[in-house]
N, C-alpha and C positions, 0 to 999 in steps of 0.2 A: 387120918390120911384124908378123908373125904372133906373134912372141915378145912384142913391145910390147902387142899387143891382149890376149894371154893374161895378161900380168902386170896389166894394167888391170882385166880381169874378176876376176881373183883378188883384187885389192885391194878392188874394190867388193863382191864376195861376202862378204869376210872383215869389211868394215865393217858390212854389213847383218846378218850373223850375230851380230856382237858387240852391235849396238844392239838386238837382240831378246832379249838376256839379262835375266834378272830379278835384282832387286837381292839382293846378299849382303853383310852387313856388320853393324856396330855403331852404335847410335844411343844418345845420351845426351839425356834429357828434363829439364827443370826443371818443378817443379809448384808452382802458387799456389793458395791457397783463399781464397774469399770467403764469409764465413758468412751465412746468411739467418735464423738462429735465435740469439737472444742466449745460449742455453744451450750453444751449441757454438762454441769459439773456432777460428781459423784455426790457431793454434799447436798445439791439440790434434790437429787433422787432420793437420797436417804431421808431428807425432810418430807417430801411429798408422799412417798410410798412407804416410809419406814424403814429402820435398820434392824428390825426384828418382827417376828409374828409368832403368835401362839396358835396351835391347831388343837381342837378337841375331836377326837374320832370314836364313833361307834360303828357298828356293823352296818347300819342302814341310814347313817347321816354323818355330816361332820361340819364344823364351824372353824373359820379362821379369822383372827382379829390382827390386822396390821397397825403398828403404832405410829402411823404417819402424823405429822404435826404441822403440816402445810395448810394450804387453803381450805381443805374440807376436813382437816383433823383425821382422826383414825378411820379405818374402813373394817367393817365386819361382813363376812360372806358366810352365809348358812346354806349348805347344801342338803336338801332332803330328798335322799334316794328313795324313801318309802313314798313320797308324794309326787315326785317328778318335777319339783321346782326348786329354784334357789332364790335366796334373799340377800340383796346387797344394800347395807346401811353405811352412811358416812355420818360422822359425828355432827357435822355443821349443816347438814341437808335436812329439810322437814319431812322428807318422804322416804320409804323403803321401795325399792324396785323388786318386784317379783317376776321371775323369768322362767317360762316352761321349758323343760328340756326339749332339745331337737337335735337331729343328726348334724354332726360337723360338715359344713360345706366348703370350707377352705381347702384348696387343693393340697393333698399330702405329697410331699417331696421325697420324704425318707421316713421309714419306720424300721428300726434295727435294734435287736438284742445284741449287747456286747458282752460276750461270755469271757473273753480273754483279759480286756483291760478292766481292771479293778481299782477301786479305791477304798481306803480305810475311812470309816465314819463311825465315831463313838465305839472303836474297838471291833467293829463288824467289817469284814472285807466284802465289799459290795459290788455286784455286777450292775449293769445300766441298760437303759433303754433309750434310743435316741429318736426324737420326733421332730422332724423338720416340716413346716408348712408354709404355704404362700398365703398371707392374711387376706381376708375379705375386704369388701368396700368400707366397713366401719373402721378398718385400721390400714387403709390403702397408703398412708405416709410410711408404714414399715413395709420394706422389701421383702424381708424373710424373717421367720421366727425359728430358731434352732435351739432345741432343748434336749439335754441329756439329763436323765433322772436315775439315780443311784438308789438301790434297794437292798434290804436284808429280809430274807424269809422269815426272820424273827417276828416281824411286826405285820402279821397277815391281814390281807383284805379279802372280802367275798366277791369275787368277780361277777356272780349272778346279781348282786345288788347294783352294780355299776353298768349293767347292759345297755340301759337306755341314756346314760350321761355321756354324750358324745363330745362334749366341750372339750376342744384341743385333743381330740381322739384319746381322751382319758379313759374310756371304757376299754379300748384296745391296750393301752398301757397296763391297766390292772388285769385284763386277761393274760397278758404275756408275764407280767411280774408276779401277781397275786400278792403283792406288798405295798406298803406305804413307801413313798419315795422320801429319803432322809438326806439327800443331797440333790440340789436342782441347779444346773447351769444352763442359764437361759439367755441367748443372744437375740436382741432386737436390732436387726441390721437396718440403717447404718448409725444407730444411736448409742445403744449401751448394752453392757452385759450384766446380769443380775445373777448372783451366787448365793443361795439359801442352803445353809447346813444346819442340821439338828445338833443342838449342844445339850439338850437335856430331854429324856423321854421317861415318862412315868406311866406304868400300867395301872389303872384304877377304875373303879365304877363311877360314871359320870351322871349327873343330874339331867333330866331331860330338858330342863329350863334353859340349859345352854344352847339349845337347838331350836328356840322359838324366837320370832322376831319381836323387836321392841313394841310393846302394846300401846305406847304413848305416841307412836307416829302412824300415820296413814300409810296403807300399802297401795302402791300403784302397779298394775299388771302391764308388763312390757311385751 
């Protein structure tokens, strides 16, 4: 009886610990563009920024690779939550930009969790968080950025790791949702709308080399 009780307790504890783990794995997203300006075509956006991207996610870091084939080629962004820096590399540029995390300074126009309006993504019925911001001086040509990010609690993130990552108020998004966004609808007024949707998600152990900048290119601090 004691042995049976011990085994039952061990199983429950093991299940609880496993359920508390954060997602680690690979996600593939398809991207579609809708133009709001007759001078910018959806085909041009897909070529420059890619019609898909792959994300590699661990608890304290992630990497995104966009398959653009335009003037700068593909783009790779490494976000090192453990370091407090991000690295941005373009295929056809000779250097890698290293940027220190900083609080978001763009005025926040709206931050709202949408409990009722849900969309199905890969069989998951997802709530969303809407984040609307007024861009800063470096993007003054954009009047407003409106983003709605759908998530499933199945793909958990650790909000503690994102506390200092204020870019686009993403630390607030992760605090509110606690999960990876698997559908993103982003409107860059008055130019275009970008919709990225996860089409394949695989949970797996990832090699740390996926989160290291290219050693063959010099790094410049921005």
